N, C-alpha and C positions, 0 to 999 in steps of 0.2 A: 333920187339920192345918187350924188356923185360916185364914179367907180372906185377912187383913193379912199373913200369913206371908210376909216375904223369901224368896225362892227363890235355891238355888245355880245350879240350873240345871235345865231340862226337856229330855227325851229323848223322840224319837218312834223308837220300835221296830217296825221295818217286818217284814212278812210277806215271806216269801221271795218271792214273785212281785211285791212293792213295789207294791201296788196297795192295801193296806190297814196300818193303825198302832193303836200304843197310845200314849197319851202319858201319859207318868211324869213326875211331878214332884219334885223332889229338895230337903231342905234340912236343913241341921245331921243330916245322919246319916239321915234320915227320909225316906220315900219313898210316894208313892200316886199309884195308876191314876186320870188326871183323866179320860181319854176314850177310846174305841176307836172306828173308822170308816175310810171311805174316806179315802187319803192325798191325792189329786188335789186338791179342796180346799184344803188347808192350803199345798199347793204353789205355787197361784196367788198367795198374800199372803206368801210366806217365799222371799225370793232366797237366802238361806243354805243352806235345807232344798234348793233344787234345785242348788246348788252342790255339797253334800256329796254328795247323790245319785248325781252324776254322776261323783262320784270311786270309787264303788262303798261297798260295805258296805250294813248292815241296820240303821242308825240314824241318826238326826241329832240334835244336841246345839244347844241353844239356851241362849246365857250371855250374860249384861248384859254390853256394852262396858266398866263400871268396877263394883268390887266393891259401891259403895253405893248400886246403883241400887235408889232406893226405891220404882218403879213394878212391878218385877218381883216380882209377889206371885201367889199363887194365884189371887186376884180376877182379876186381868188376865188371865192366862190361861183362866179359865173365862167372861170375855166375850168373848174371841176366839174360843173354841170353840163360843159359843152364835151369833156372828157368823157362824164359816165353816159352821156346820149349820144356818142358816136357810134354810127352803124357798128362797127367792128367789135364794140364792147356790147351792146344789144343784140347782136347775133348770137356772141359768146354765150351772154347769159341766158338765152333762149335754148342753145343748144344743149347747156348743161343741165338745166332744168328737164328739157325732153329725155335726154339719156338719164337722169335719174329717175323720172316716172316708167321708163321702160324697165330698167333694173327691178324697180320695186314691184311693177307687174308682174315680171318674170320670176321672182324669187317666189310671189304669191301662187302662181301658176303651177310654179315646181311643186311649193310646199301642198297645194290640193291634189296635184298628181300622185305625190309620194305619199301623204296621209290615205290615201283611197287603197293603195296598194299596199301599205305596211301598217297602218293603224298610227295612233297619233305618237306613240313614243318612237318610234322608228321614223316619222316625219322630222321628230325634232333633233334627233341626231343626225339625219341626213343634211336639213337644214343648215345646223351648225358646223361640220364638215364643209359645205358647200361655202358658206360663206366664209369660212377660214381660207378656203383655197383664194376666193377672190382677194381676199385683203393681200394675200401674199403676191397674188399677182398683180395687184394695181397701187399697192404701197398703201393702204388702209382700208377702213371699213367701207367695202364696195365703192373705193374711188373718192370717197366724199372727203375724207382727210385731205386726199391733195388737193381736192378743189378748194378747201379753206385756206390751206398753204398758200395757193397761189392767190387768190384773192386778197387775204389780207397782207400781202406781201408789198402791195402800193397804196398801203393805208394812209389818207393824207391828212392833212392838219395837224398830225399829234396830238390829237385830242383823246 
């Protein structure tokens, strides 16, 4: 398929664990596998993908808003894949995921410690208060809101 070919649509085919995907492009009855890899880095840049995955299923379809979208070509998706696959983006994604896991682990550990010392009722109040202070410090719920804003600011394709 020529890189200037206008695409009908693109499809992310997800693995059963929904952590990896194949990106397949379609044009005029012909399809071609363009890329394979981790799904997470793509999700940071495609709001529509997050929305479709939250509804269930094992594929995410990308379609242009109008049938004459001259920009929706194989070359555009190749550039997008290169961008998402760049080491800086992958490192950022891994770092964010690691930080989120550490935060979740820390919260669980604190809740267990507070629960042993004060009982279930006291634990709930402490956990809420500590979450509130983290929200104030990070600008959102455990920094997650800030992450989503950063990731969605560069949403591609206008899809």
